[in-house]
C-alpha positions in Angstrom: 0.0 0.0 0.0 1.3 3.4 -1.0 2.5 5.8 1.8 2.2 9.5 1.2 3.6 11.3 4.2 0.3 12.8 5.0 0.1 13.5 8.7 -2.7 11.9 10.7 -5.6 14.4 11.4 -9.3 14.3 11.9 -11.8 16.9 10.5 -15.5 17.3 11.4 -18.1 19.4 9.7 -21.8 19.6 9.2 -23.3 18.9 5.8 -25.3 16.4 3.8 -24.6 13.7 1.2 -25.8 13.7 -2.4 -28.8 11.5 -1.7 -30.0 13.7 1.1 -29.6 16.8 -1.1 -31.8 15.1 -3.8 -34.4 14.1 -1.2 -34.6 17.6 0.1 -35.1 19.0 -3.4 -37.8 16.5 -4.3 -39.6 16.9 -0.9 -40.2 20.6 -1.6 -42.5 19.9 -4.5 -45.4 18.3 -2.6 -45.1 20.8 0.2 -45.2 23.6 -2.2 -48.3 22.3 -4.0 -50.1 21.6 -0.7 -49.3 25.0 0.9 -49.9 27.1 -2.1 -53.0 25.2 -3.1 -54.3 25.5 0.4 -53.7 29.2 0.5 -55.5 29.7 -2.8 -58.4 27.5 -1.7 -58.8 29.6 1.5 -58.7 32.8 -0.5 -61.5 31.5 -2.8 -63.5 29.8 -0.1 -63.5 32.3 2.8 -62.6 35.6 1.2 -64.5 35.0 -2.1 -61.5 36.2 -4.1 -61.3 35.5 -7.9 -58.1 33.5 -8.2 -57.8 34.3 -11.9 -57.4 38.0 -11.0 -54.4 37.3 -8.7 -51.3 38.9 -10.5 -48.9 36.2 -11.6 -46.1 38.5 -10.4 -47.2 37.7 -6.9 -47.5 34.0 -7.4 -43.8 33.5 -8.4 -42.4 35.2 -5.3 -44.8 33.1 -3.2 -43.5 30.0 -4.9 -39.9 31.0 -4.2 -40.7 32.0 -0.6 -42.5 28.7 0.3 -39.7 26.7 -1.4 -37.0 28.4 0.6 -39.0 28.2 3.9 -39.7 24.5 3.2 -36.1 23.7 2.5 -34.8 25.3 5.7 -37.5 23.4 7.7 -36.7 20.1 6.0 -32.9 20.4 6.6 -33.7 20.6 10.4 -35.4 17.2 10.0 -32.3 15.4 8.8 -31.2 13.3 11.8 -27.5 13.5 11.5 -25.6 16.1 9.3 -22.1 15.5 10.7 -19.3 14.4 8.4 -16.1 13.1 10.0 -13.0 12.7 7.9 -9.8 11.1 9.1 -6.6 11.1 7.1 -3.2 9.5 7.6 -0.3 8.5 5.3 -2.1 5.4 4.0 -5.9 6.2 3.7 -8.8 8.5 3.9 -11.8 7.4 6.0 -15.2 9.2 5.9 -18.2 8.8 8.2 -21.7 10.2 7.7 -24.5 8.7 9.7 -24.5 5.0 9.1 -22.2 5.3 6.1 -18.5 4.5 6.4 -15.9 4.8 3.6 -12.3 3.5 3.7 -10.3 4.8 0.8 -6.7 4.0 0.3 -4.7 6.7 -1.4 -3.6 4.5 -4.3 -7.3 3.7 -5.0 -8.2 7.4 -5.3 -9.0 8.4 -8.9 -10.5 11.8 -8.8 -11.2 14.7 -6.4 -13.8 17.3 -7.1 -13.7 20.5 -5.0 -16.4 22.7 -6.5 -18.8 25.4 -5.4 -18.6 29.1 -4.5 -17.9 31.3 -1.5 -21.0 29.9 0.4 -20.9 26.3 -0.9 -18.5 23.3 -1.2 -19.3 20.4 -3.4 -16.5 18.0 -2.4 -16.4 14.5 -4.0 -14.0 11.6 -3.8 -14.1 9.0 -6.6 -12.2 5.7 -6.4 -10.8 3.4 -9.0 -13.2 0.7 -8.1 -16.3 2.8 -8.6 -17.1 4.3 -5.2 -18.1 7.9 -5.2 -18.5 10.0 -2.0 -20.3 13.3 -2.5 -20.2 15.8 0.3 -22.3 18.9 0.4 -21.5 21.8 2.7 -23.2 25.1 2.3 -24.5 28.3 4.0 -26.5 29.9 1.2 -30.3 30.3 0.9 -30.5 27.2 -1.3 -27.9 25.1 0.6 -28.7 25.8 4.3 -26.8 22.6 5.5 -24.0 24.1 7.5 -22.3 27.1 9.1 -19.2 29.2 8.1 -17.1 27.1 10.4 -18.0 23.9 8.5 -16.9 25.5 5.2 -13.6 26.5 6.9 -13.2 22.8 8.1 -13.6 21.5 4.5 -11.1 24.1 3.2 -8.6 23.0 6.0 -9.1 19.3 5.0 -8.2 20.1 1.3 -5.3 22.4 2.4 -4.0 19.4 4.5 -4.0 17.3 1.4 -2.8 19.9 -1.1 0.8 18.7 -1.2 -0.3 15.2 -2.1 -2.8 16.4 -4.6 -0.3 18.6 -6.4 2.2 15.8 -6.6 -0.1 13.0 -7.8 -3.0 14.7 -9.6 -3.5 16.9 -12.7 -6.0 19.8 -12.6 -8.7 20.1 -15.3 -9.1 23.4 -17.1 -12.8 24.2 -16.8 -13.8 26.6 -19.6 -17.4 26.8 -18.4 -16.5 28.6 -15.1 -16.3 32.4 -15.0 -14.3 32.5 -11.9 -11.5 29.9 -12.1 -10.5 30.3 -8.5 -13.3 31.3 -6.2 -11.6 29.7 -3.2 -8.3 27.9 -2.5 -7.8 24.5 -4.2 -10.9 24.8 -6.3 -11.3 22.5 -9.2 -11.4 18.9 -10.5 -8.2 16.8 -9.9 -7.6 13.6 -11.8 -4.8 11.1 -10.9 -1.8 11.5 -13.2 -2.0 7.9 -14.4 -5.3 8.7 -16.2 -5.9 11.1 -19.1 -8.0 14.3 -18.7 -11.4 14.0 -20.2 -14.2 16.6 -20.3 -18.0 16.3 -20.1 -20.4 18.2 -22.4 -21.0 21.0 -19.8 -17.2 21.3 -19.1 -16.6 22.0 -22.8 -19.2 24.9 -22.9 -18.4 28.6 -22.3 -19.9 30.4 -19.3 -22.5 32.1 -21.5 -23.7 28.9 -22.9 -24.0 27.4 -19.4 -26.0 30.4 -18.2 -28.3 30.2 -21.1 -28.9 26.5 -20.6 -29.8 26.8 -16.9 -31.9 29.9 -17.5 -33.9 28.1 -20.1 -34.3 25.1 -17.8 -35.3 27.3 -14.9 -37.9 29.2 -17.0 -39.3 25.9 -18.2 -39.6 24.7 -14.7 -41.5 27.8 -13.5 -43.7 27.7 -16.6 -44.7 24.0 -15.9 -45.4 24.8 -12.2 -47.6 27.8 -13.2 -49.5 25.7 -15.7 -50.1 23.0 -13.0 -51.3 25.8 -10.6 -53.6 27.4 -13.1 -55.0 24.0 -14.0 -55.8 23.5 -10.3 -57.4 26.9 -10.1 -59.5 26.2 -13.2 -60.7 22.9 -11.9 -61.9 24.6 -8.7 -63.6 27.4 -10.7 
């Protein structure tokens, strides 16, 4: 087993894993429909308000507000949001709830340290197909953690930086406007493998923004159509 000279150290921070993040996102949808539908029903039933006359400009902020409130409430229901990472000269071990990952350094294939000032998307990918996705954030859409947790993740990567620089190549991500929003940002691939790029990674920042704006507008449009269908059915 390869030895690296990495000093033994333990890091602890609050966050979620990828599956929990997806669960939180999906769980917002039924809550949004129930709360918004209930509010509209009450307006029509008890205040005799014509729902078709409600400005759509008020409905969109209501959707966003309910979604953000629901997300913050759902995060508090996650039973255990503590990640514990322990490193030494032979391996990286990660604990999250009932999950435990033991990754030897010579089995590590890729490290992804993405995000922005208020978010860290940290992933470890092994040569035998195991992927560990860590989500740590303090933003309105990622209320998983506190500033001290982001600092702990940064300290973990800083602790590994000498090893990463020696054994990994860094991808050039053309689709990112800011190539260095925080220290050690990027996708690192072990030097024994060639650098390959996904469809999104080959795009320019403008193309990525246009793609996500289109997807976001389509989502809002579909939600509004569903809402207006509900209103018409009650009319």
